[in-house]
N, CA, C and O atoms as CSV, one atom per row, in Angstrom:
chain,resi,resn,atom,element,x,y,z
A,1,MET,N,N,117.726,44.975,16.317
A,1,MET,CA,C,117.231,44.064,14.950
A,1,MET,C,C,117.778,42.598,15.867
A,1,MET,O,O,117.091,41.581,15.771
A,2,PRO,N,N,118.876,42.594,16.625
A,2,PRO,CA,C,118.833,41.229,17.737
A,2,PRO,C,C,117.124,40.999,17.952
A,2,PRO,O,O,116.610,40.049,17.360
A,3,SER,N,N,116.153,42.010,18.926
A,3,SER,CA,C,114.992,41.949,19.301
A,3,SER,C,C,113.991,41.239,18.183
A,3,SER,O,O,113.038,40.511,18.457
A,4,ASP,N,N,114.377,41.574,17.037
A,4,ASP,CA,C,113.544,40.907,15.573
A,4,ASP,C,C,113.871,39.558,15.437
A,4,ASP,O,O,112.949,38.830,15.067
A,5,ARG,N,N,115.118,38.971,15.676
A,5,ARG,CA,C,115.231,37.871,15.785
A,5,ARG,C,C,114.461,37.173,16.615
A,5,ARG,O,O,113.609,36.354,16.270
A,6,LYS,N,N,114.835,37.582,18.070
A,6,LYS,CA,C,114.321,36.796,19.162
A,6,LYS,C,C,112.894,36.769,19.098
A,6,LYS,O,O,112.456,36.044,19.992
A,7,ALA,N,N,111.873,37.345,18.294
A,7,ALA,CA,C,110.590,37.698,18.449
A,7,ALA,C,C,109.980,36.450,17.741
A,7,ALA,O,O,109.126,35.631,18.080
A,8,ARG,N,N,111.035,36.684,16.208
A,8,ARG,CA,C,110.950,35.330,15.032
A,8,ARG,C,C,110.745,34.035,15.650
A,8,ARG,O,O,109.845,33.219,15.455
A,9,SER,N,N,111.842,33.989,16.509
A,9,SER,CA,C,111.999,32.134,16.650
A,9,SER,C,C,110.953,32.190,17.873
A,9,SER,O,O,110.847,31.008,18.201
A,10,GLY,N,N,110.233,32.857,18.606
A,10,GLY,CA,C,109.213,32.402,19.446
A,10,GLY,C,C,108.216,32.078,18.775
A,10,GLY,O,O,107.446,31.340,19.390
A,11,GLN,N,N,107.768,32.472,17.225
A,11,GLN,CA,C,106.705,32.403,16.695
A,11,GLN,C,C,107.085,30.655,15.843
A,11,GLN,O,O,107.993,30.435,15.042
A,12,ARG,N,N,106.361,29.960,16.211
A,12,ARG,CA,C,106.977,28.702,15.996
A,12,ARG,C,C,105.387,27.842,15.278
A,12,ARG,O,O,104.457,27.495,16.006
A,13,GLY,N,N,105.403,27.619,13.590
A,13,GLY,CA,C,103.659,26.860,13.467
A,13,GLY,C,C,104.387,25.468,13.546
A,13,GLY,O,O,105.481,25.068,13.942
A,14,PHE,N,N,103.141,24.863,12.921
A,14,PHE,CA,C,102.955,23.636,12.917
A,14,PHE,C,C,103.846,22.703,11.812
A,14,PHE,O,O,103.848,23.188,10.680
A,15,THR,N,N,104.486,21.632,11.946
A,15,THR,CA,C,105.565,21.250,10.515
A,15,THR,C,C,104.421,20.568,9.429
A,15,THR,O,O,103.241,20.617,9.775
A,16,LEU,N,N,104.668,20.119,8.501
A,16,LEU,CA,C,103.975,19.775,7.268
A,16,LEU,C,C,103.934,17.902,8.435
A,16,LEU,O,O,103.264,17.255,7.631
A,17,MET,N,N,104.075,17.386,9.036
A,17,MET,CA,C,103.581,15.915,9.626
A,17,MET,C,C,102.758,16.527,10.062
A,17,MET,O,O,101.802,16.579,9.288
A,18,GLU,N,N,102.547,17.304,11.377
A,18,GLU,CA,C,101.776,17.343,11.971
A,18,GLU,C,C,100.341,17.936,10.987
A,18,GLU,O,O,99.228,17.416,11.066
A,19,VAL,N,N,100.576,18.750,10.364
A,19,VAL,CA,C,99.246,19.279,9.552
A,19,VAL,C,C,98.826,17.934,8.527
A,19,VAL,O,O,97.666,17.610,8.272
A,20,LEU,N,N,99.773,17.404,8.134
A,20,LEU,CA,C,98.725,15.797,7.346
A,20,LEU,C,C,98.334,14.712,8.244
A,20,LEU,O,O,97.516,13.894,7.822
A,21,VAL,N,N,98.816,14.591,9.444
A,21,VAL,CA,C,98.353,13.516,10.605
A,21,VAL,C,C,96.825,14.381,10.955
A,21,VAL,O,O,95.736,13.939,10.592
A,22,ALA,N,N,96.963,15.418,11.568
A,22,ALA,CA,C,95.680,16.229,11.539
A,22,ALA,C,C,94.303,16.166,10.644
A,22,ALA,O,O,93.131,16.003,10.981
A,23,PHE,N,N,95.062,16.406,9.089
A,23,PHE,CA,C,94.002,15.923,7.938
A,23,PHE,C,C,93.832,14.765,7.874
A,23,PHE,O,O,92.743,14.567,7.334
A,24,THR,N,N,94.368,13.770,8.159
A,24,THR,CA,C,93.787,12.165,8.068
A,24,THR,C,C,92.579,12.064,8.857
A,24,THR,O,O,91.448,11.751,8.485
A,25,ILE,N,N,93.054,12.418,10.152
A,25,ILE,CA,C,92.198,11.845,11.276
A,25,ILE,C,C,90.936,12.772,10.957
A,25,ILE,O,O,89.797,12.348,11.150
A,26,PHE,N,N,91.192,14.110,10.440
A,26,PHE,CA,C,89.562,14.905,10.152
A,26,PHE,C,C,89.009,14.545,8.961
A,26,PHE,O,O,87.959,15.127,8.687
A,27,ALA,N,N,89.533,13.526,7.954
A,27,ALA,CA,C,88.966,13.237,7.010
A,27,ALA,C,C,88.792,11.604,7.222
A,27,ALA,O,O,88.350,10.939,6.285
A,28,PHE,N,N,89.044,11.159,8.105
A,28,PHE,CA,C,88.349,9.931,8.590
A,28,PHE,C,C,87.496,9.976,9.771
A,28,PHE,O,O,86.872,8.922,9.897
A,29,SER,N,N,87.330,10.576,10.403
A,29,SER,CA,C,86.461,11.192,11.201
A,29,SER,C,C,84.926,11.530,10.621
A,29,SER,O,O,83.895,10.905,10.872
A,30,PHE,N,N,85.120,12.926,9.613
A,30,PHE,CA,C,84.159,13.096,8.381
A,30,PHE,C,C,83.892,11.863,8.275
A,30,PHE,O,O,83.193,11.454,9.202
A,31,GLY,N,N,84.224,10.958,7.366
A,31,GLY,CA,C,84.084,9.880,6.741
A,31,GLY,C,C,82.875,9.052,7.260
A,31,GLY,O,O,81.989,8.621,6.521
A,32,ALA,N,N,82.925,8.878,8.555
A,32,ALA,CA,C,82.185,8.118,9.383
A,32,ALA,C,C,81.258,8.198,9.834
A,32,ALA,O,O,80.434,7.307,10.035
A,33,ILE,N,N,81.170,10.146,10.277
A,33,ILE,CA,C,80.065,11.024,10.202
A,33,ILE,C,C,78.925,10.973,9.201
A,33,ILE,O,O,77.745,10.797,9.504
A,34,LEU,N,N,79.412,11.148,7.952
A,34,LEU,CA,C,78.661,10.784,7.085
A,34,LEU,C,C,78.309,9.391,6.925
A,34,LEU,O,O,77.337,9.338,6.171
A,35,GLN,N,N,78.645,8.317,7.276
A,35,GLN,CA,C,78.263,6.992,7.211
A,35,GLN,C,C,76.864,6.721,8.450
A,35,GLN,O,O,75.847,6.028,8.472
A,36,VAL,N,N,77.426,7.552,9.229
A,36,VAL,CA,C,76.426,7.097,10.383
A,36,VAL,C,C,75.045,7.967,9.521
A,36,VAL,O,O,74.131,7.341,8.984
A,37,PHE,N,N,75.119,9.234,9.530
A,37,PHE,CA,C,73.755,9.938,8.930
A,37,PHE,C,C,73.184,9.523,7.503
A,37,PHE,O,O,71.964,9.671,7.432
A,38,SER,N,N,73.676,9.129,6.571
A,38,SER,CA,C,73.437,8.587,5.535
A,38,SER,C,C,72.838,7.072,5.980
A,38,SER,O,O,72.025,6.647,5.159
A,39,GLY,N,N,73.017,6.435,6.799
A,39,GLY,CA,C,72.631,4.887,7.308
A,39,GLY,C,C,71.567,5.247,7.968
A,39,GLY,O,O,70.809,4.285,8.097
A,40,GLY,N,N,70.967,6.704,8.692
A,40,GLY,CA,C,70.180,6.766,9.421
A,40,GLY,C,C,69.126,7.487,8.637
A,40,GLY,O,O,68.088,7.685,9.269
A,41,ALA,N,N,69.161,7.976,7.249
A,41,ALA,CA,C,68.330,8.518,6.283
A,41,ALA,C,C,67.760,7.246,5.739
A,41,ALA,O,O,66.549,7.113,5.561
A,42,HIS,N,N,68.671,6.272,5.466
A,42,HIS,CA,C,68.285,5.033,4.564
A,42,HIS,C,C,67.197,4.361,5.840
A,42,HIS,O,O,66.072,4.055,5.443
A,43,ASN,N,N,67.364,4.239,6.639
A,43,ASN,CA,C,66.883,3.435,7.709
A,43,ASN,C,C,65.316,4.732,8.024
A,43,ASN,O,O,64.356,4.046,8.376
A,44,ALA,N,N,65.090,5.624,7.994
A,44,ALA,CA,C,64.592,6.617,7.754
A,44,ALA,C,C,63.153,6.278,6.999
A,44,ALA,O,O,62.023,6.322,7.487
A,45,ARG,N,N,63.714,5.790,5.128
A,45,ARG,CA,C,63.197,6.198,4.445
A,45,ARG,C,C,62.340,4.839,4.119
A,45,ARG,O,O,61.353,4.845,3.383
A,46,VAL,N,N,63.018,3.310,4.978
A,46,VAL,CA,C,62.485,1.898,4.854
A,46,VAL,C,C,61.383,2.284,5.826
A,46,VAL,O,O,60.215,2.202,5.448
A,47,SER,N,N,61.714,2.755,7.216
A,47,SER,CA,C,60.465,3.003,8.139
A,47,SER,C,C,59.272,3.392,7.370
A,47,SER,O,O,58.199,2.791,7.418
A,48,ARG,N,N,59.515,4.399,6.681
A,48,ARG,CA,C,58.333,5.091,5.753
A,48,ARG,C,C,57.923,4.164,5.141
A,48,ARG,O,O,56.787,3.819,5.468
A,49,ALA,N,N,58.474,3.505,4.231
A,49,ALA,CA,C,57.663,2.472,3.573
A,49,ALA,C,C,56.931,1.456,4.291
A,49,ALA,O,O,55.786,1.067,4.063
A,50,TYR,N,N,57.690,1.095,5.138
A,50,TYR,CA,C,56.918,-0.092,6.543
A,50,TYR,C,C,55.563,0.360,6.879
A,50,TYR,O,O,54.519,-0.257,6.667
A,51,ALA,N,N,55.709,1.563,7.455
A,51,ALA,CA,C,54.213,2.141,7.778
A,51,ALA,C,C,53.270,2.516,6.800
A,51,ALA,O,O,52.085,2.675,7.094
A,52,ALA,N,N,53.726,2.677,5.604
A,52,ALA,CA,C,53.001,3.221,4.524
A,52,ALA,C,C,52.049,1.626,4.310
A,52,ALA,O,O,50.859,1.419,4.071
A,53,ALA,N,N,53.258,0.678,4.533
A,53,ALA,CA,C,52.814,-0.664,3.495
A,53,ALA,C,C,51.797,-1.182,4.806
A,53,ALA,O,O,50.642,-1.518,4.543
A,54,LEU,N,N,52.283,-1.221,6.174
A,54,LEU,CA,C,50.911,-1.649,7.571
A,54,LEU,C,C,49.549,-0.800,7.063
A,54,LEU,O,O,48.494,-1.395,6.843
A,55,GLY,N,N,49.657,0.338,6.936
A,55,GLY,CA,C,48.299,1.402,6.667
A,55,GLY,C,C,47.737,0.385,5.793
A,55,GLY,O,O,46.775,-0.208,6.282
A,56,HIS,N,N,48.283,-0.160,3.993
A,56,HIS,CA,C,47.723,-0.342,3.477
A,56,HIS,C,C,47.038,-1.999,3.982
A,56,HIS,O,O,45.868,-2.358,3.854
A,57,ALA,N,N,48.221,-2.816,4.585
A,57,ALA,CA,C,47.433,-3.891,4.431
A,57,ALA,C,C,46.268,-3.767,5.972
A,57,ALA,O,O,45.369,-4.596,6.113
A,58,GLN,N,N,46.433,-2.923,6.729
A,58,GLN,CA,C,45.060,-2.742,7.800
A,58,GLN,C,C,43.764,-1.993,6.975
A,58,GLN,O,O,42.605,-1.921,7.385
A,59,SER,N,N,44.103,-1.657,6.170
A,59,SER,CA,C,42.990,-1.184,5.354
A,59,SER,C,C,42.450,-1.850,4.418
A,59,SER,O,O,41.286,-1.568,4.134
A,60,GLN,N,N,43.021,-2.733,3.806
A,60,GLN,CA,C,42.654,-4.133,3.375
A,60,GLN,C,C,41.607,-5.306,3.917
A,60,GLN,O,O,40.691,-5.995,3.468
A,61,LEU,N,N,42.134,-5.150,4.840
A,61,LEU,CA,C,41.508,-6.012,6.121
A,61,LEU,C,C,40.199,-5.491,6.934
A,61,LEU,O,O,39.473,-6.160,7.670
A,62,GLU,N,N,40.080,-3.873,6.541
A,62,GLU,CA,C,39.185,-3.245,7.225
A,62,GLU,C,C,37.993,-3.543,5.946
A,62,GLU,O,O,36.809,-3.845,6.098
A,63,ARG,N,N,38.536,-3.400,5.031
A,63,ARG,CA,C,37.184,-3.120,3.633
A,63,ARG,C,C,36.472,-5.055,3.645
A,63,ARG,O,O,35.408,-5.405,3.135
A,64,LEU,N,N,37.356,-5.861,4.298
A,64,LEU,CA,C,36.089,-7.096,4.496
A,64,LEU,C,C,35.204,-7.100,4.694
A,64,LEU,O,O,35.021,-6.584,5.796
A,65,GLY,N,N,34.032,-7.529,4.082
A,65,GLY,CA,C,32.522,-7.608,4.786
A,65,GLY,C,C,31.744,-6.425,5.000
A,65,GLY,O,O,30.584,-6.425,5.414
A,66,ILE,N,N,32.549,-5.230,4.647
A,66,ILE,CA,C,31.715,-3.563,3.592
A,66,ILE,C,C,32.070,-3.625,2.801
A,66,ILE,O,O,31.284,-4.359,2.201
A,67,GLU,N,N,33.163,-3.259,1.872
A,67,GLU,CA,C,33.292,-3.013,0.594
A,67,GLU,C,C,33.446,-4.357,-0.604
A,67,GLU,O,O,33.048,-4.467,-1.764
A,68,ALA,N,N,34.266,-5.325,0.364
A,68,ALA,CA,C,34.319,-6.754,0.069
A,68,ALA,C,C,34.094,-7.531,0.693
A,68,ALA,O,O,34.355,-7.563,1.896
A,69,PRO,N,N,33.343,-8.696,-0.177
A,69,PRO,CA,C,32.778,-9.512,0.696
A,69,PRO,C,C,33.757,-10.495,1.308
A,69,PRO,O,O,34.905,-10.724,0.928
A,70,LEU,N,N,32.983,-11.130,2.500
A,70,LEU,CA,C,33.764,-12.143,3.243
A,70,LEU,C,C,33.912,-13.987,2.689
A,70,LEU,O,O,33.590,-14.916,3.429
A,71,GLU,N,N,34.185,-14.077,1.978
A,71,GLU,CA,C,34.337,-15.482,0.990
A,71,GLU,C,C,35.476,-15.864,0.970
A,71,GLU,O,O,36.397,-15.048,1.005
A,72,ALA,N,N,35.756,-17.582,0.893
A,72,ALA,CA,C,36.882,-18.168,0.665
A,72,ALA,C,C,37.340,-17.508,-0.551
A,72,ALA,O,O,36.517,-17.172,-1.403
A,73,GLY,N,N,38.632,-17.287,-0.705
A,73,GLY,CA,C,39.614,-16.885,-2.189
A,73,GLY,C,C,40.410,-16.211,-1.959
A,73,GLY,O,O,40.690,-15.889,-0.805
A,74,GLN,N,N,41.059,-15.764,-3.062
A,74,GLN,CA,C,42.342,-14.601,-2.896
A,74,GLN,C,C,41.904,-13.592,-3.980
A,74,GLN,O,O,41.177,-13.783,-4.955
A,75,THR,N,N,42.592,-12.360,-3.524
A,75,THR,CA,C,41.869,-11.320,-4.997
A,75,THR,C,C,43.382,-10.121,-4.230
A,75,THR,O,O,43.595,-9.668,-3.105
A,76,THR,N,N,44.036,-10.031,-5.437
A,76,THR,CA,C,45.418,-9.085,-5.314
A,76,THR,C,C,45.090,-7.811,-6.576
A,76,THR,O,O,44.246,-7.900,-7.467
A,77,GLY,N,N,45.823,-6.908,-6.380
A,77,GLY,CA,C,45.332,-5.609,-6.969
A,77,GLY,C,C,47.736,-4.652,-6.623
A,77,GLY,O,O,48.868,-4.983,-6.269
A,78,VAL,N,N,46.917,-3.476,-7.107
A,78,VAL,CA,C,48.471,-2.558,-6.953
A,78,VAL,C,C,47.502,-1.253,-6.604
A,78,VAL,O,O,46.403,-0.789,-6.906
A,79,LEU,N,N,48.728,-0.959,-5.710
A,79,LEU,CA,C,48.169,0.192,-5.297
A,79,LEU,C,C,49.206,1.240,-6.101
A,79,LEU,O,O,50.297,1.015,-6.625
A,80,ASP,N,N,48.078,3.026,-5.937
A,80,ASP,CA,C,49.111,4.118,-6.458
A,80,ASP,C,C,50.577,4.184,-6.079
A,80,ASP,O,O,51.350,4.781,-6.827
A,81,ASP,N,N,50.969,3.661,-5.068
A,81,ASP,CA,C,52.222,4.225,-5.141
A,81,ASP,C,C,53.001,3.320,-5.093
A,81,ASP,O,O,54.079,3.463,-4.517
A,82,GLY,N,N,52.561,1.892,-5.828
A,82,GLY,CA,C,53.317,1.012,-6.773
A,82,GLY,C,C,53.246,0.242,-5.718
A,82,GLY,O,O,53.022,-0.832,-6.277
A,83,MET,N,N,53.289,-0.123,-3.977
A,83,MET,CA,C,52.821,-1.801,-3.817
A,83,MET,C,C,51.818,-2.270,-3.903
A,83,MET,O,O,50.741,-1.699,-3.732
A,84,ALA,N,N,52.018,-3.552,-4.224
A,84,ALA,CA,C,50.997,-4.513,-4.462
A,84,ALA,C,C,50.581,-5.307,-3.302
A,84,ALA,O,O,51.426,-5.834,-2.579
A,85,TRP,N,N,49.035,-5.446,-3.039
A,85,TRP,CA,C,48.536,-6.200,-2.063
A,85,TRP,C,C,48.033,-7.461,-2.660
A,85,TRP,O,O,47.865,-7.617,-3.869
A,86,ARG,N,N,47.748,-8.554,-1.542
A,86,ARG,CA,C,47.160,-9.939,-1.336
A,86,ARG,C,C,46.054,-10.291,-0.628
A,86,ARG,O,O,46.309,-10.745,0.488
A,87,LEU,N,N,44.933,-10.227,-0.919
A,87,LEU,CA,C,43.856,-10.669,0.395
A,87,LEU,C,C,44.045,-12.013,0.236
A,87,LEU,O,O,44.787,-12.363,-0.682
A,88,GLU,N,N,43.461,-12.966,1.032
A,88,GLU,CA,C,43.470,-14.395,1.170
A,88,GLU,C,C,42.524,-14.619,2.418
A,88,GLU,O,O,42.881,-13.952,3.388
A,89,VAL,N,N,41.881,-15.067,2.535
A,89,VAL,CA,C,40.118,-15.721,2.621
A,89,VAL,C,C,40.149,-17.033,2.929
A,89,VAL,O,O,39.912,-17.770,1.971
A,90,THR,N,N,40.404,-17.653,4.144
A,90,THR,CA,C,40.502,-19.295,4.220
A,90,THR,C,C,39.553,-19.549,5.446
A,90,THR,O,O,39.669,-18.973,6.527
A,91,PRO,N,N,38.520,-20.563,5.111
A,91,PRO,CA,C,37.771,-20.651,6.413
A,91,PRO,C,C,38.642,-21.398,7.201
A,91,PRO,O,O,39.596,-22.036,6.756
A,92,TYR,N,N,38.153,-21.281,8.969
A,92,TYR,CA,C,38.837,-21.658,9.583
A,92,TYR,C,C,38.951,-23.128,9.814
A,92,TYR,O,O,38.112,-23.813,9.228
A,93,ALA,N,N,40.107,-23.935,10.790
A,93,ALA,CA,C,39.991,-25.533,10.569
A,93,ALA,C,C,38.857,-25.855,10.908
A,93,ALA,O,O,38.533,-26.867,10.286
A,94,GLN,N,N,37.730,-25.362,11.880
A,94,GLN,CA,C,37.094,-25.914,11.815
A,94,GLN,C,C,35.103,-25.974,11.124
A,94,GLN,O,O,34.225,-25.131,11.309
A,95,ALA,N,N,35.037,-27.098,10.469
A,95,ALA,CA,C,33.770,-26.667,10.017
A,95,ALA,C,C,32.452,-26.540,11.159
A,95,ALA,O,O,32.220,-27.034,12.262
A,96,PRO,N,N,31.846,-25.727,10.365
A,96,PRO,CA,C,30.305,-25.230,11.275
A,96,PRO,C,C,29.450,-26.518,11.344
A,96,PRO,O,O,29.184,-27.423,10.554
A,97,THR,N,N,29.133,-26.220,12.616
A,97,THR,CA,C,27.786,-27.138,12.448
A,97,THR,C,C,26.648,-26.994,11.632
A,97,THR,O,O,26.762,-26.247,10.660
A,98,GLU,N,N,25.602,-27.544,11.827
A,98,GLU,CA,C,24.339,-26.770,11.271
A,98,GLU,C,C,23.214,-26.388,12.238
A,98,GLU,O,O,22.062,-26.343,11.806
A,99,ASP,N,N,23.463,-26.125,13.446
A,99,ASP,CA,C,23.161,-25.249,14.336
A,99,ASP,C,C,23.968,-24.407,14.473
A,99,ASP,O,O,23.489,-23.591,15.260
A,100,SER,N,N,25.312,-23.992,14.049
A,100,SER,CA,C,25.929,-22.808,14.148
A,100,SER,C,C,25.550,-21.888,13.110
A,100,SER,O,O,25.269,-22.025,11.919
A,101,LEU,N,N,25.668,-20.262,14.417
A,101,LEU,CA,C,24.925,-19.083,13.875
A,101,LEU,C,C,26.582,-18.277,13.217
A,101,LEU,O,O,26.552,-17.135,12.759
A,102,LEU,N,N,27.528,-18.863,13.267
A,102,LEU,CA,C,28.878,-18.012,13.320
A,102,LEU,C,C,29.690,-18.898,12.333
A,102,LEU,O,O,29.934,-20.065,12.637
A,103,ARG,N,N,30.035,-18.462,11.372
A,103,ARG,CA,C,31.521,-18.872,10.454
A,103,ARG,C,C,32.561,-18.066,10.811
A,103,ARG,O,O,32.665,-16.877,11.114
A,104,ALA,N,N,33.391,-19.098,10.692
A,104,ALA,CA,C,34.733,-18.127,11.265
A,104,ALA,C,C,35.549,-17.975,9.642
A,104,ALA,O,O,35.198,-18.489,8.580
A,105,PHE,N,N,36.758,-17.065,9.927
A,105,PHE,CA,C,37.658,-17.294,8.402
A,105,PHE,C,C,38.878,-16.855,8.811
A,105,PHE,O,O,38.783,-16.306,9.909
A,106,VAL,N,N,39.949,-16.872,8.394
A,106,VAL,CA,C,41.365,-16.652,8.303
A,106,VAL,C,C,41.533,-15.779,7.808
A,106,VAL,O,O,40.598,-15.713,7.011
A,107,VAL,N,N,42.470,-14.470,7.616
A,107,VAL,CA,C,42.057,-13.518,6.607
A,107,VAL,C,C,43.547,-12.706,6.865
A,107,VAL,O,O,43.827,-11.851,7.705
A,108,ARG,N,N,44.220,-13.210,6.001
A,108,ARG,CA,C,45.371,-12.701,5.806
A,108,ARG,C,C,45.611,-11.981,4.485
A,108,ARG,O,O,45.397,-12.414,3.353
A,109,ALA,N,N,46.268,-10.381,4.978
A,109,ALA,CA,C,46.416,-9.334,4.250
A,109,ALA,C,C,47.886,-8.864,4.016
A,109,ALA,O,O,48.608,-8.588,4.974
A,110,THR,N,N,48.345,-8.772,2.626
A,110,THR,CA,C,50.156,-9.155,1.964
A,110,THR,C,C,50.236,-7.778,1.458
A,110,THR,O,O,49.419,-7.379,0.628
A,111,VAL,N,N,51.158,-7.044,1.904
A,111,VAL,CA,C,51.496,-5.906,1.023
A,111,VAL,C,C,52.904,-6.007,0.799
A,111,VAL,O,O,53.688,-6.267,1.711
A,112,THR,N,N,53.366,-5.744,-0.776
A,112,THR,CA,C,54.867,-5.718,-1.141
A,112,THR,C,C,55.120,-4.997,-1.747
A,112,THR,O,O,54.205,-4.593,-2.464
A,113,TRP,N,N,56.297,-4.417,-1.884
A,113,TRP,CA,C,57.024,-3.706,-2.705
A,113,TRP,C,C,58.328,-3.750,-2.322
A,113,TRP,O,O,58.800,-4.159,-1.261
A,114,ARG,N,N,59.305,-2.926,-4.045
A,114,ARG,CA,C,60.530,-3.139,-3.722
A,114,ARG,C,C,61.117,-1.980,-3.339
A,114,ARG,O,O,60.818,-0.884,-3.812
A,115,HIS,N,N,61.994,-2.179,-2.448
A,115,HIS,CA,C,62.860,-1.077,-2.190
A,115,HIS,C,C,65.190,-1.204,-1.902
A,115,HIS,O,O,65.838,-1.740,-1.003
A,116,GLY,N,N,65.372,-0.895,-2.401
A,116,GLY,CA,C,67.132,-0.677,-2.374
A,116,GLY,C,C,67.655,-2.091,-3.296
A,116,GLY,O,O,68.747,-2.657,-3.332
A,117,GLY,N,N,66.208,-2.398,-4.084
A,117,GLY,CA,C,66.715,-3.890,-5.161
A,117,GLY,C,C,66.351,-4.846,-4.108
A,117,GLY,O,O,67.111,-5.736,-4.491
A,118,ARG,N,N,65.642,-5.470,-2.838
A,118,ARG,CA,C,65.190,-6.052,-2.619
A,118,ARG,C,C,63.541,-6.048,-1.644
A,118,ARG,O,O,63.329,-5.550,-0.539
A,119,GLU,N,N,62.788,-6.637,-2.365
A,119,GLU,CA,C,61.482,-7.246,-2.198
A,119,GLU,C,C,61.412,-7.695,-0.456
A,119,GLU,O,O,62.016,-8.447,0.309
A,120,ARG,N,N,60.210,-6.657,-0.406
A,120,ARG,CA,C,59.796,-6.402,1.053
A,120,ARG,C,C,58.865,-6.432,1.247
A,120,ARG,O,O,58.155,-5.830,0.441
A,121,GLU,N,N,58.196,-7.105,2.378
A,121,GLU,CA,C,56.632,-7.041,2.560
A,121,GLU,C,C,55.989,-7.437,4.172
A,121,GLU,O,O,56.572,-8.109,5.023
A,122,VAL,N,N,54.578,-6.781,4.293
A,122,VAL,CA,C,54.436,-6.615,5.587
A,122,VAL,C,C,53.057,-7.885,5.524
A,122,VAL,O,O,52.498,-7.978,4.432
A,123,THR,N,N,52.613,-8.704,6.538
A,123,THR,CA,C,51.207,-9.168,6.106
A,123,THR,C,C,50.828,-9.073,8.164
A,123,THR,O,O,51.395,-8.865,9.237
A,124,LEU,N,N,49.830,-9.317,7.721
A,124,LEU,CA,C,48.430,-8.658,8.594
A,124,LEU,C,C,47.582,-9.996,8.440
A,124,LEU,O,O,47.085,-10.434,7.402
A,125,SER,N,N,47.533,-10.548,9.738
A,125,SER,CA,C,45.931,-11.495,9.443
A,125,SER,C,C,45.396,-11.376,11.059
A,125,SER,O,O,45.801,-10.798,12.067
A,126,SER,N,N,44.332,-12.200,10.739
A,126,SER,CA,C,42.737,-11.561,11.639
A,126,SER,C,C,42.267,-13.189,11.444
A,126,SER,O,O,42.581,-13.993,10.567
A,127,LEU,N,N,41.399,-13.330,12.608
A,127,LEU,CA,C,40.239,-14.291,12.522
A,127,LEU,C,C,38.908,-13.063,12.387
A,127,LEU,O,O,38.754,-12.040,13.055
A,128,ARG,N,N,38.149,-13.559,11.382
A,128,ARG,CA,C,36.704,-13.095,11.387
A,128,ARG,C,C,35.411,-13.878,11.454
A,128,ARG,O,O,35.260,-15.082,11.247
A,129,LEU,N,N,34.843,-13.309,11.661
A,129,LEU,CA,C,33.390,-14.044,12.361
A,129,LEU,C,C,32.197,-13.425,11.083
A,129,LEU,O,O,32.067,-12.313,10.570
A,130,GLN,N,N,31.566,-14.540,10.924
A,130,GLN,CA,C,30.239,-14.032,9.853
A,130,GLN,C,C,29.218,-15.209,9.716
A,130,GLN,O,O,29.296,-16.419,9.499
A,131,GLY,N,N,28.032,-14.119,9.987
A,131,GLY,CA,C,26.739,-15.007,10.689
A,131,GLY,C,C,26.228,-15.653,9.172
A,131,GLY,O,O,25.918,-15.230,8.058
A,132,ALA,N,N,26.352,-16.951,9.886
A,132,ALA,CA,C,25.885,-18.315,9.021
A,132,ALA,C,C,24.202,-18.252,8.163
A,132,ALA,O,O,23.144,-18.297,8.790
A,133,GLN,N,N,24.287,-18.161,6.897
A,133,GLN,CA,C,23.333,-18.090,5.841
A,133,GLN,C,C,22.029,-19.012,5.636
A,133,GLN,O,O,21.291,-18.832,4.667
């Protein structure tokens, strides 16, 4: 029996305090890691929405003069994915002279949407030329 006692005294485990400290450190570390991953997922969703809005704004600019007339004014609409667009066409600051062959317009396409309780928007602007009539 003395050898059994010697064998048991060499087997020492962790104390309750050591286990609680280790568990607390693990819990805080795991919580921080989860916050990093959820923040990354949120940023990825916002980035996808911005990319979609940018594509919609570019599409609105490209249809001017082809599907929609290039004339001063404002048009709006709502897209299938819930984003709203606004297209503004204004004459360029300089008025064309009588012998001008081209007229210039400032074109601004804005796409807005709601994400996370906030309204977000993307705006693209361009200068477009049109042959004088």
